[in-house]
A tleap script that builds the chain and sets N, CA, C and O, in Angstrom:
source leaprc.protein.ff14SB
mol = sequence {
  NMET THR ASN ILE ILE ARG MET LYS ASN ALA
  VAL PHE TYR ALA TYR HIE GLY ALA LEU GLN
  GLU GLU GLN ASN ILE GLY GLY LYS PHE GLU
  ALA ASP VAL ASP ILE TYR THR ASP PHE SER
  GLU ALA ALA ALA LYS ASP ASP LEU LYS LEU
  THR ILE ASN TYR ASP GLU VAL TYR LYS TYR
  ILE ASN SER LEU VAL TYR HIE LYS LYS LEU
  TYR LEU ILE GLU THR LEU ALA THR ILE ILE
  ALA ASP GLY LEU LEU GLU LYS TYR PRO SER
  ILE LYS LYS VAL ALA VAL ARG VAL ARG LYS
  HIE HIE VAL PRO VAL GLY GLY VAL ILE ASP
  TYR VAL GLU ALA GLU VAL VAL LYS GLU ASN
  GLY CARG
}
set mol.1.N position { -14.950 13.600 22.760 }
set mol.1.CA position { -13.510 13.473 22.678 }
set mol.1.C position { -13.160 12.039 22.285 }
set mol.1.O position { -13.818 11.087 22.703 }
set mol.2.N position { -12.131 11.909 21.488 }
set mol.2.CA position { -11.650 10.580 21.121 }
set mol.2.C position { -10.194 10.439 21.550 }
set mol.2.O position { -9.352 11.279 21.232 }
set mol.3.N position { -9.920 9.374 22.267 }
set mol.3.CA position { -8.570 9.010 22.667 }
set mol.3.C position { -8.265 7.646 22.078 }
set mol.3.O position { -9.170 6.925 21.658 }
set mol.4.N position { -6.993 7.297 22.049 }
set mol.4.CA position { -6.598 6.001 21.495 }
set mol.4.C position { -5.746 5.244 22.506 }
set mol.4.O position { -4.788 5.781 23.061 }
set mol.5.N position { -6.108 4.007 22.729 }
set mol.5.CA position { -5.278 3.072 23.491 }
set mol.5.C position { -4.677 2.127 22.464 }
set mol.5.O position { -5.406 1.476 21.715 }
set mol.6.N position { -3.352 2.048 22.422 }
set mol.6.CA position { -2.679 1.192 21.439 }
set mol.6.C position { -1.965 0.043 22.132 }
set mol.6.O position { -1.228 0.234 23.099 }
set mol.7.N position { -2.201 -1.135 21.620 }
set mol.7.CA position { -1.445 -2.315 22.036 }
set mol.7.C position { -0.581 -2.705 20.840 }
set mol.7.O position { -1.098 -2.955 19.750 }
set mol.8.N position { 0.715 -2.755 21.042 }
set mol.8.CA position { 1.635 -3.032 19.938 }
set mol.8.C position { 2.355 -4.358 20.163 }
set mol.8.O position { 2.880 -4.640 21.240 }
set mol.9.N position { 2.355 -5.140 19.123 }
set mol.9.CA position { 3.182 -6.335 19.053 }
set mol.9.C position { 2.878 -7.384 20.132 }
set mol.9.O position { 3.795 -7.951 20.728 }
set mol.10.N position { 1.615 -7.633 20.373 }
set mol.10.CA position { 1.237 -8.745 21.248 }
set mol.10.C position { 1.581 -10.031 20.493 }
set mol.10.O position { 1.157 -10.211 19.352 }
set mol.11.N position { 2.335 -10.913 21.115 }
set mol.11.CA position { 2.869 -12.089 20.433 }
set mol.11.C position { 2.162 -13.354 20.911 }
set mol.11.O position { 1.926 -13.542 22.104 }
set mol.12.N position { 1.831 -14.213 19.953 }
set mol.12.CA position { 1.166 -15.485 20.232 }
set mol.12.C position { 1.806 -16.566 19.367 }
set mol.12.O position { 2.203 -16.306 18.231 }
set mol.13.N position { 1.903 -17.754 19.895 }
set mol.13.CA position { 2.313 -18.904 19.090 }
set mol.13.C position { 1.049 -19.712 18.866 }
set mol.13.O position { 0.474 -20.250 19.813 }
set mol.14.N position { 0.615 -19.799 17.617 }
set mol.14.CA position { -0.671 -20.433 17.335 }
set mol.14.C position { -0.581 -21.284 16.074 }
set mol.14.O position { 0.480 -21.380 15.457 }
set mol.15.N position { -1.692 -21.897 15.698 }
set mol.15.CA position { -1.721 -22.909 14.636 }
set mol.15.C position { -2.672 -22.539 13.517 }
set mol.15.O position { -3.539 -23.328 13.141 }
set mol.16.N position { -2.510 -21.337 12.986 }
set mol.16.CA position { -3.343 -20.859 11.894 }
set mol.16.C position { -2.578 -20.948 10.580 }
set mol.16.O position { -1.358 -20.787 10.557 }
set mol.17.N position { -3.285 -21.200 9.495 }
set mol.17.CA position { -2.658 -21.219 8.181 }
set mol.17.C position { -3.442 -22.057 7.208 }
set mol.17.O position { -4.197 -22.951 7.591 }
set mol.18.N position { -3.250 -21.753 5.940 }
set mol.18.CA position { -3.963 -22.471 4.885 }
set mol.18.C position { -3.360 -23.849 4.624 }
set mol.18.O position { -4.050 -24.748 4.142 }
set mol.19.N position { -2.086 -24.016 4.937 }
set mol.19.CA position { -1.420 -25.296 4.714 }
set mol.19.C position { -1.499 -26.186 5.953 }
set mol.19.O position { -1.442 -25.696 7.080 }
set mol.20.N position { -1.628 -27.475 5.740 }
set mol.20.CA position { -1.714 -28.427 6.842 }
set mol.20.C position { -0.488 -28.334 7.761 }
set mol.20.O position { -0.609 -28.447 8.981 }
set mol.21.N position { 0.693 -28.126 7.162 }
set mol.21.CA position { 1.916 -28.019 7.955 }
set mol.21.C position { 1.844 -26.851 8.932 }
set mol.21.O position { 2.299 -26.960 10.071 }
set mol.22.N position { 1.269 -25.728 8.486 }
set mol.22.CA position { 1.141 -24.554 9.353 }
set mol.22.C position { 0.236 -24.856 10.543 }
set mol.22.O position { 0.485 -24.398 11.658 }
set mol.23.N position { -0.815 -25.631 10.291 }
set mol.23.CA position { -1.741 -25.948 11.371 }
set mol.23.C position { -1.173 -27.016 12.306 }
set mol.23.O position { -1.618 -27.134 13.448 }
set mol.24.N position { -0.209 -27.785 11.840 }
set mol.24.CA position { 0.424 -28.794 12.688 }
set mol.24.C position { 1.609 -28.235 13.471 }
set mol.24.O position { 1.739 -28.476 14.672 }
set mol.25.N position { 2.469 -27.488 12.785 }
set mol.25.CA position { 3.694 -26.981 13.398 }
set mol.25.C position { 3.439 -25.682 14.159 }
set mol.25.O position { 4.035 -25.446 15.209 }
set mol.26.N position { 2.566 -24.855 13.636 }
set mol.26.CA position { 2.291 -23.567 14.259 }
set mol.26.C position { 3.313 -22.524 13.883 }
set mol.26.O position { 4.252 -22.790 13.133 }
set mol.27.N position { 3.120 -21.341 14.411 }
set mol.27.CA position { 4.038 -20.251 14.128 }
set mol.27.C position { 3.742 -19.041 14.989 }
set mol.27.O position { 2.762 -19.004 15.733 }
set mol.28.N position { 4.613 -18.054 14.869 }
set mol.28.CA position { 4.490 -16.829 15.646 }
set mol.28.C position { 3.552 -15.859 14.940 }
set mol.28.O position { 3.685 -15.594 13.745 }
set mol.29.N position { 2.616 -15.343 15.699 }
set mol.29.CA position { 1.684 -14.331 15.215 }
set mol.29.C position { 1.807 -13.123 16.124 }
set mol.29.O position { 2.034 -13.252 17.328 }
set mol.30.N position { 1.655 -11.949 15.534 }
set mol.30.CA position { 1.692 -10.716 16.304 }
set mol.30.C position { 0.428 -9.924 15.996 }
set mol.30.O position { -0.123 -10.001 14.898 }
set mol.31.N position { -0.018 -9.161 16.989 }
set mol.31.CA position { -1.212 -8.341 16.798 }
set mol.31.C position { -0.979 -6.941 17.352 }
set mol.31.O position { -0.378 -6.766 18.412 }
set mol.32.N position { -1.465 -5.959 16.619 }
set mol.32.CA position { -1.542 -4.574 17.077 }
set mol.32.C position { -3.019 -4.224 17.129 }
set mol.32.O position { -3.790 -4.608 16.250 }
set mol.33.N position { -3.404 -3.500 18.154 }
set mol.33.CA position { -4.800 -3.088 18.284 }
set mol.33.C position { -4.831 -1.610 18.656 }
set mol.33.O position { -4.200 -1.196 19.629 }
set mol.34.N position { -5.562 -0.823 17.885 }
set mol.34.CA position { -5.805 0.585 18.196 }
set mol.34.C position { -7.264 0.702 18.608 }
set mol.34.O position { -8.171 0.420 17.824 }
set mol.35.N position { -7.475 1.122 19.845 }
set mol.35.CA position { -8.826 1.246 20.399 }
set mol.35.C position { -9.160 2.729 20.519 }
set mol.35.O position { -8.529 3.461 21.281 }
set mol.36.N position { -10.155 3.157 19.761 }
set mol.36.CA position { -10.613 4.541 19.791 }
set mol.36.C position { -11.765 4.633 20.778 }
set mol.36.O position { -12.805 4.001 20.592 }
set mol.37.N position { -11.577 5.414 21.816 }
set mol.37.CA position { -12.553 5.510 22.888 }
set mol.37.C position { -12.421 6.889 23.532 }
set mol.37.O position { -11.659 7.725 23.046 }
set mol.38.N position { -13.133 7.130 24.587 }
set mol.38.CA position { -12.997 8.367 25.348 }
set mol.38.C position { -12.602 7.997 26.770 }
set mol.38.O position { -13.430 7.533 27.554 }
set mol.39.N position { -11.333 8.207 27.095 }
set mol.39.CA position { -10.896 7.885 28.455 }
set mol.39.C position { -10.627 9.146 29.283 }
set mol.39.O position { -9.896 9.093 30.272 }
set mol.40.N position { -11.215 10.275 28.883 }
set mol.40.CA position { -10.962 11.541 29.579 }
set mol.40.C position { -11.434 11.497 31.037 }
set mol.40.O position { -10.746 12.018 31.915 }
set mol.41.N position { -12.577 10.894 31.310 }
set mol.41.CA position { -13.057 10.811 32.691 }
set mol.41.C position { -12.147 9.902 33.521 }
set mol.41.O position { -11.838 10.215 34.671 }
set mol.42.N position { -11.725 8.792 32.947 }
set mol.42.CA position { -10.807 7.889 33.655 }
set mol.42.C position { -9.494 8.599 33.969 }
set mol.42.O position { -8.949 8.444 35.062 }
set mol.43.N position { -8.988 9.376 33.014 }
set mol.43.CA position { -7.738 10.107 33.227 }
set mol.43.C position { -7.898 11.172 34.306 }
set mol.43.O position { -7.022 11.351 35.152 }
set mol.44.N position { -9.022 11.871 34.267 }
set mol.44.CA position { -9.260 12.927 35.252 }
set mol.44.C position { -9.367 12.365 36.666 }
set mol.44.O position { -8.905 12.981 37.626 }
set mol.45.N position { -9.987 11.178 36.785 }
set mol.45.CA position { -10.195 10.565 38.104 }
set mol.45.C position { -9.143 9.509 38.443 }
set mol.45.O position { -9.130 8.964 39.547 }
set mol.46.N position { -8.259 9.227 37.476 }
set mol.46.CA position { -7.215 8.207 37.644 }
set mol.46.C position { -7.845 6.886 38.103 }
set mol.46.O position { -7.420 6.285 39.090 }
set mol.47.N position { -8.875 6.451 37.354 }
set mol.47.CA position { -9.673 5.291 37.753 }
set mol.47.C position { -9.738 4.277 36.603 }
set mol.47.O position { -10.327 4.543 35.556 }
set mol.48.N position { -9.131 3.135 36.818 }
set mol.48.CA position { -9.086 2.071 35.813 }
set mol.48.C position { -10.481 1.589 35.423 }
set mol.48.O position { -10.691 1.172 34.284 }
set mol.49.N position { -11.424 1.640 36.341 }
set mol.49.CA position { -12.775 1.154 36.056 }
set mol.49.C position { -13.507 2.013 35.019 }
set mol.49.O position { -14.528 1.597 34.472 }
set mol.50.N position { -12.983 3.207 34.755 }
set mol.50.CA position { -13.643 4.125 33.824 }
set mol.50.C position { -13.027 4.094 32.427 }
set mol.50.O position { -13.382 4.905 31.571 }
set mol.51.N position { -12.117 3.172 32.198 }
set mol.51.CA position { -11.487 3.054 30.880 }
set mol.51.C position { -11.487 1.583 30.475 }
set mol.51.O position { -12.048 0.739 31.174 }
set mol.52.N position { -10.873 1.290 29.373 }
set mol.52.CA position { -10.766 -0.087 28.893 }
set mol.52.C position { -9.460 -0.668 29.421 }
set mol.52.O position { -8.375 -0.171 29.119 }
set mol.53.N position { -9.581 -1.707 30.200 }
set mol.53.CA position { -8.430 -2.340 30.843 }
set mol.53.C position { -7.676 -3.160 29.799 }
set mol.53.O position { -8.181 -4.182 29.334 }
set mol.54.N position { -6.478 -2.723 29.428 }
set mol.54.CA position { -5.753 -3.411 28.353 }
set mol.54.C position { -5.221 -4.775 28.779 }
set mol.54.O position { -4.909 -5.604 27.924 }
set mol.55.N position { -5.112 -5.024 30.080 }
set mol.55.CA position { -4.773 -6.374 30.535 }
set mol.55.C position { -5.906 -7.338 30.175 }
set mol.55.O position { -5.662 -8.449 29.704 }
set mol.56.N position { -7.139 -6.903 30.401 }
set mol.56.CA position { -8.305 -7.713 30.024 }
set mol.56.C position { -8.394 -7.877 28.509 }
set mol.56.O position { -8.739 -8.951 28.017 }
set mol.57.N position { -8.084 -6.816 27.773 }
set mol.57.CA position { -8.118 -6.878 26.310 }
set mol.57.C position { -7.115 -7.913 25.812 }
set mol.57.O position { -7.442 -8.726 24.948 }
set mol.58.N position { -5.896 -7.890 26.351 }
set mol.58.CA position { -4.882 -8.865 25.939 }
set mol.58.C position { -5.360 -10.291 26.212 }
set mol.58.O position { -5.247 -11.163 25.350 }
set mol.59.N position { -5.884 -10.520 27.391 }
set mol.59.CA position { -6.351 -11.871 27.744 }
set mol.59.C position { -7.504 -12.308 26.842 }
set mol.59.O position { -7.600 -13.480 26.475 }
set mol.60.N position { -8.369 -11.376 26.489 }
set mol.60.CA position { -9.486 -11.681 25.594 }
set mol.60.C position { -8.975 -12.045 24.205 }
set mol.60.O position { -9.415 -13.032 23.616 }
set mol.61.N position { -8.040 -11.243 23.680 }
set mol.61.CA position { -7.454 -11.548 22.370 }
set mol.61.C position { -6.761 -12.906 22.409 }
set mol.61.O position { -6.891 -13.704 21.481 }
set mol.62.N position { -6.035 -13.157 23.475 }
set mol.62.CA position { -5.348 -14.439 23.640 }
set mol.62.C position { -6.340 -15.601 23.545 }
set mol.62.O position { -6.061 -16.608 22.896 }
set mol.63.N position { -7.493 -15.457 24.190 }
set mol.63.CA position { -8.498 -16.526 24.142 }
set mol.63.C position { -9.032 -16.715 22.719 }
set mol.63.O position { -9.309 -17.842 22.309 }
set mol.64.N position { -9.176 -15.631 21.970 }
set mol.64.CA position { -9.661 -15.733 20.589 }
set mol.64.C position { -8.619 -16.390 19.679 }
set mol.64.O position { -8.960 -17.189 18.806 }
set mol.65.N position { -7.358 -16.049 19.891 }
set mol.65.CA position { -6.285 -16.609 19.065 }
set mol.65.C position { -6.218 -18.124 19.210 }
set mol.65.O position { -5.950 -18.833 18.240 }
set mol.66.N position { -6.461 -18.616 20.416 }
set mol.66.CA position { -6.343 -20.051 20.671 }
set mol.66.C position { -7.668 -20.804 20.622 }
set mol.66.O position { -7.703 -22.013 20.851 }
set mol.67.N position { -8.761 -20.097 20.325 }
set mol.67.CA position { -10.077 -20.737 20.332 }
set mol.67.C position { -10.180 -21.866 19.312 }
set mol.67.O position { -10.644 -22.959 19.639 }
set mol.68.N position { -9.750 -21.607 18.077 }
set mol.68.CA position { -9.747 -22.653 17.057 }
set mol.68.C position { -8.767 -22.300 15.956 }
set mol.68.O position { -8.383 -21.141 15.800 }
set mol.69.N position { -8.367 -23.303 15.197 }
set mol.69.CA position { -7.443 -23.095 14.089 }
set mol.69.C position { -8.197 -22.459 12.922 }
set mol.69.O position { -9.302 -22.869 12.565 }
set mol.70.N position { -7.566 -21.455 12.349 }
set mol.70.CA position { -8.158 -20.752 11.210 }
set mol.70.C position { -7.219 -20.844 10.015 }
set mol.70.O position { -6.016 -21.050 10.174 }
set mol.71.N position { -7.768 -20.693 8.835 }
set mol.71.CA position { -6.964 -20.692 7.622 }
set mol.71.C position { -6.325 -19.329 7.356 }
set mol.71.O position { -5.197 -19.262 6.867 }
set mol.72.N position { -7.035 -18.242 7.671 }
set mol.72.CA position { -6.618 -16.909 7.247 }
set mol.72.C position { -6.372 -15.962 8.419 }
set mol.72.O position { -7.126 -15.949 9.392 }
set mol.73.N position { -5.298 -15.167 8.308 }
set mol.73.CA position { -5.092 -14.116 9.305 }
set mol.73.C position { -6.149 -13.017 9.134 }
set mol.73.O position { -6.440 -12.278 10.074 }
set mol.74.N position { -6.711 -12.917 7.944 }
set mol.74.CA position { -7.798 -11.975 7.713 }
set mol.74.C position { -9.001 -12.317 8.598 }
set mol.74.O position { -9.655 -11.432 9.149 }
set mol.75.N position { -9.273 -13.608 8.718 }
set mol.75.CA position { -10.378 -14.068 9.569 }
set mol.75.C position { -10.067 -13.775 11.029 }
set mol.75.O position { -10.933 -13.301 11.765 }
set mol.76.N position { -8.847 -14.050 11.449 }
set mol.76.CA position { -8.458 -13.807 12.835 }
set mol.76.C position { -8.570 -12.323 13.182 }
set mol.76.O position { -9.094 -11.980 14.242 }
set mol.77.N position { -8.092 -11.446 12.315 }
set mol.77.CA position { -8.188 -10.003 12.562 }
set mol.77.C position { -9.649 -9.559 12.669 }
set mol.77.O position { -9.990 -8.727 13.510 }
set mol.78.N position { -10.502 -10.115 11.817 }
set mol.78.CA position { -11.932 -9.773 11.841 }
set mol.78.C position { -12.598 -10.260 13.118 }
set mol.78.O position { -13.394 -9.537 13.717 }
set mol.79.N position { -12.281 -11.477 13.540 }
set mol.79.CA position { -12.847 -12.027 14.775 }
set mol.79.C position { -12.437 -11.179 15.976 }
set mol.79.O position { -13.250 -10.920 16.864 }
set mol.80.N position { -11.182 -10.748 16.003 }
set mol.80.CA position { -10.713 -9.912 17.112 }
set mol.80.C position { -11.438 -8.572 17.111 }
set mol.80.O position { -11.913 -8.128 18.157 }
set mol.81.N position { -11.531 -7.925 15.958 }
set mol.81.CA position { -12.204 -6.621 15.868 }
set mol.81.C position { -13.674 -6.728 16.275 }
set mol.81.O position { -14.158 -5.932 17.080 }
set mol.82.N position { -14.378 -7.707 15.720 }
set mol.82.CA position { -15.797 -7.891 16.052 }
set mol.82.C position { -15.980 -8.201 17.539 }
set mol.82.O position { -16.887 -7.674 18.184 }
set mol.83.N position { -15.124 -9.048 18.067 }
set mol.83.CA position { -15.222 -9.425 19.477 }
set mol.83.C position { -15.011 -8.247 20.408 }
set mol.83.O position { -15.738 -8.088 21.388 }
set mol.84.N position { -14.016 -7.418 20.105 }
set mol.84.CA position { -13.753 -6.252 20.952 }
set mol.84.C position { -14.899 -5.255 20.907 }
set mol.84.O position { -15.275 -4.698 21.938 }
set mol.85.N position { -15.464 -5.020 19.718 }
set mol.85.CA position { -16.596 -4.096 19.615 }
set mol.85.C position { -17.811 -4.608 20.383 }
set mol.85.O position { -18.557 -3.827 20.974 }
set mol.86.N position { -17.999 -5.917 20.368 }
set mol.86.CA position { -19.136 -6.493 21.097 }
set mol.86.C position { -18.905 -6.469 22.606 }
set mol.86.O position { -19.816 -6.153 23.371 }
set mol.87.N position { -17.710 -6.797 23.025 }
set mol.87.CA position { -17.398 -6.904 24.460 }
set mol.87.C position { -17.304 -5.540 25.142 }
set mol.87.O position { -17.653 -5.410 26.316 }
set mol.88.N position { -16.837 -4.529 24.417 }
set mol.88.CA position { -16.612 -3.210 25.007 }
set mol.88.C position { -17.416 -2.149 24.258 }
set mol.88.O position { -16.927 -1.590 23.276 }
set mol.89.N position { -18.627 -1.865 24.698 }
set mol.89.CA position { -19.489 -0.898 24.010 }
set mol.89.C position { -18.903 0.512 23.948 }
set mol.89.O position { -19.309 1.304 23.097 }
set mol.90.N position { -17.954 0.843 24.834 }
set mol.90.CA position { -17.379 2.191 24.824 }
set mol.90.C position { -16.329 2.381 23.732 }
set mol.90.O position { -15.824 3.488 23.547 }
set mol.91.N position { -15.996 1.308 23.007 }
set mol.91.CA position { -15.082 1.444 21.869 }
set mol.91.C position { -15.858 2.066 20.709 }
set mol.91.O position { -16.891 1.544 20.290 }
set mol.92.N position { -15.352 3.176 20.202 }
set mol.92.CA position { -15.981 3.844 19.059 }
set mol.92.C position { -15.515 3.224 17.744 }
set mol.92.O position { -16.293 3.058 16.804 }
set mol.93.N position { -14.236 2.890 17.702 }
set mol.93.CA position { -13.632 2.341 16.497 }
set mol.93.C position { -12.445 1.496 16.928 }
set mol.93.O position { -11.814 1.769 17.949 }
set mol.94.N position { -12.147 0.470 16.145 }
set mol.94.CA position { -10.999 -0.381 16.444 }
set mol.94.C position { -10.271 -0.713 15.150 }
set mol.94.O position { -10.889 -0.951 14.113 }
set mol.95.N position { -8.958 -0.725 15.232 }
set mol.95.CA position { -8.117 -1.169 14.114 }
set mol.95.C position { -7.273 -2.332 14.636 }
set mol.95.O position { -6.573 -2.205 15.641 }
set mol.96.N position { -7.351 -3.453 13.945 }
set mol.96.CA position { -6.623 -4.656 14.353 }
set mol.96.C position { -5.710 -5.083 13.210 }
set mol.96.O position { -6.159 -5.244 12.076 }
set mol.97.N position { -4.443 -5.261 13.511 }
set mol.97.CA position { -3.479 -5.777 12.544 }
set mol.97.C position { -2.918 -7.084 13.088 }
set mol.97.O position { -2.460 -7.144 14.228 }
set mol.98.N position { -2.956 -8.125 12.270 }
set mol.98.CA position { -2.393 -9.422 12.626 }
set mol.98.C position { -1.276 -9.726 11.646 }
set mol.98.O position { -1.463 -9.662 10.431 }
set mol.99.N position { -0.099 -10.060 12.193 }
set mol.99.CA position { 1.073 -10.384 11.388 }
set mol.99.C position { 1.453 -11.840 11.564 }
set mol.99.O position { 1.323 -12.422 12.641 }
set mol.100.N position { 1.926 -12.406 10.466 }
set mol.100.CA position { 2.391 -13.785 10.458 }
set mol.100.C position { 3.783 -13.808 9.845 }
set mol.100.O position { 3.992 -13.322 8.734 }
set mol.101.N position { 4.718 -14.370 10.571 }
set mol.101.CA position { 6.101 -14.473 10.110 }
set mol.101.C position { 6.343 -15.823 9.441 }
set mol.101.O position { 5.540 -16.747 9.575 }
set mol.102.N position { 7.445 -15.924 8.729 }
set mol.102.CA position { 7.865 -17.188 8.109 }
set mol.102.C position { 6.757 -17.791 7.247 }
set mol.102.O position { 6.389 -18.957 7.393 }
set mol.103.N position { 6.251 -16.975 6.366 }
set mol.103.CA position { 5.146 -17.385 5.497 }
set mol.103.C position { 5.709 -18.152 4.292 }
set mol.103.O position { 6.640 -17.682 3.638 }
set mol.104.N position { 5.148 -19.324 4.003 }
set mol.104.CA position { 5.646 -20.119 2.866 }
set mol.104.C position { 5.146 -19.574 1.527 }
set mol.104.O position { 4.132 -20.031 1.000 }
set mol.105.N position { 5.871 -18.591 0.983 }
set mol.105.CA position { 5.458 -17.970 -0.277 }
set mol.105.C position { 6.441 -18.243 -1.410 }
set mol.105.O position { 6.277 -17.714 -2.509 }
set mol.106.N position { 7.450 -19.053 -1.159 }
set mol.106.CA position { 8.414 -19.351 -2.212 }
set mol.106.C position { 9.473 -18.278 -2.378 }
set mol.106.O position { 10.172 -18.244 -3.391 }
set mol.107.N position { 9.597 -17.410 -1.402 }
set mol.107.CA position { 10.594 -16.347 -1.426 }
set mol.107.C position { 10.785 -15.809 -0.024 }
set mol.107.O position { 10.202 -16.321 0.931 }
set mol.108.N position { 11.593 -14.789 0.097 }
set mol.108.CA position { 11.898 -14.225 1.411 }
set mol.108.C position { 11.088 -12.949 1.625 }
set mol.108.O position { 11.194 -11.989 0.862 }
set mol.109.N position { 10.285 -12.963 2.673 }
set mol.109.CA position { 9.583 -11.754 3.117 }
set mol.109.C position { 9.652 -11.712 4.639 }
set mol.109.O position { 9.829 -12.740 5.292 }
set mol.110.N position { 9.514 -10.543 5.179 }
set mol.110.CA position { 9.570 -10.369 6.621 }
set mol.110.C position { 8.317 -10.956 7.290 }
set mol.110.O position { 8.408 -11.764 8.214 }
set mol.111.N position { 7.170 -10.534 6.806 }
set mol.111.CA position { 5.892 -11.018 7.332 }
set mol.111.C position { 4.769 -10.599 6.403 }
set mol.111.O position { 4.949 -9.780 5.502 }
set mol.112.N position { 3.606 -11.186 6.648 }
set mol.112.CA position { 2.372 -10.786 5.982 }
set mol.112.C position { 1.454 -10.249 7.071 }
set mol.112.O position { 1.411 -10.781 8.180 }
set mol.113.N position { 0.720 -9.188 6.742 }
set mol.113.CA position { -0.140 -8.547 7.731 }
set mol.113.C position { -1.513 -8.287 7.134 }
set mol.113.O position { -1.633 -7.883 5.977 }
set mol.114.N position { -2.543 -8.520 7.932 }
set mol.114.CA position { -3.912 -8.178 7.543 }
set mol.114.C position { -4.448 -7.171 8.551 }
set mol.114.O position { -4.244 -7.316 9.756 }
set mol.115.N position { -5.134 -6.148 8.049 }
set mol.115.CA position { -5.682 -5.116 8.929 }
set mol.115.C position { -7.187 -5.001 8.726 }
set mol.115.O position { -7.687 -5.039 7.602 }
set mol.116.N position { -7.894 -4.859 9.840 }
set mol.116.CA position { -9.336 -4.657 9.828 }
set mol.116.C position { -9.630 -3.401 10.655 }
set mol.116.O position { -9.156 -3.268 11.783 }
set mol.117.N position { -10.399 -2.502 10.096 }
set mol.117.CA position { -10.834 -1.300 10.808 }
set mol.117.C position { -12.351 -1.308 10.829 }
set mol.117.O position { -13.001 -1.358 9.785 }
set mol.118.N position { -12.906 -1.258 12.033 }
set mol.118.CA position { -14.372 -1.283 12.166 }
set mol.118.C position { -14.814 -0.241 13.187 }
set mol.118.O position { -14.095 0.075 14.135 }
set mol.119.N position { -16.017 0.281 12.966 }
set mol.119.CA position { -16.600 1.228 13.898 }
set mol.119.C position { -17.796 0.599 14.591 }
set mol.119.O position { -18.494 -0.249 14.035 }
set mol.120.N position { -18.005 1.037 15.808 }
set mol.120.CA position { -19.127 0.522 16.583 }
set mol.120.C position { -20.406 1.180 16.091 }
set mol.120.O position { -20.501 2.407 16.065 }
set mol.121.N position { -21.384 0.384 15.703 }
set mol.121.CA position { -22.632 0.901 15.163 }
set mol.121.C position { -23.637 1.282 16.232 }
set mol.121.O position { -24.759 1.677 15.915 }
set mol.122.N position { -23.257 1.170 17.475 }
set mol.122.CA position { -24.201 1.484 18.571 }
set mol.122.C position { -24.339 2.953 18.792 }
set mol.122.O position { -25.090 3.378 19.670 }
savepdb mol mol.pdb
quit
C-alpha cells in the first residue's frame, strides 16, 4: 500500500541565490514535500512511532535550508530529497518543490519553483 504525507508551504527565510545581493539580503523560500510511504499500520494502531513524524521532517528540512548558502533552488530541492530518502528508509518516493519569491529577473513574476522527484533505491 502507498500513502502520502504532504507538507505544504513550509516557509523559511534564507540566503540562497546566484547573486551576491541575494546571499547578503536573503529572501523567503517555501517548500512542499510529498512523502510516499505506507502508514497503514500506524493508522490502524494510532501510533506515531510507526509513521514518519512530520514535525521531525520539518525540523530536518529547516536544518538543511540553513546549513549553507547555495546558488540554486534546484540544489536545495535535491539536497532535501536526498536527505529525506537517506534519513527515512520507509519513504518509497519523495517529491520536493522549493519556491523562491521576489526573483530578480527583470520583470514581474510570482515565484520560481524547482521540483525534484526521487525514489528510494533500497
